[in-house]
Phi, psi and omega in degrees: 000133183272159181284147173288157182253137175239132184258130177237142172257120184300326184284359173282349186251144183275342180214161178297323181294319178297316178299311179301320179297316179294318178300313179296322179303313181288325179292319179296334178277356176101010179271151165269124187258124175252131183248132173259131183274338180212180181101178184260124184286347178274003178282151174296122185301326180294320180292322179296312180299319177300316180296318179297315179297315180298317179295322178294315180298320181291335180274356179281000000 
């Protein structure tokens, strides 16, 4: 059985320490944590993932 995924936007945190604490919290709960370095956290995650895949596919 695979781990569930939790998505974090790094720009939602005011410091690196706050980000690392949140990341560790979710990892300790058994989540695989994926971090987005930029973008808007209020976007629908499915639309964001589709855009990432589409951009990757177009660059092949």
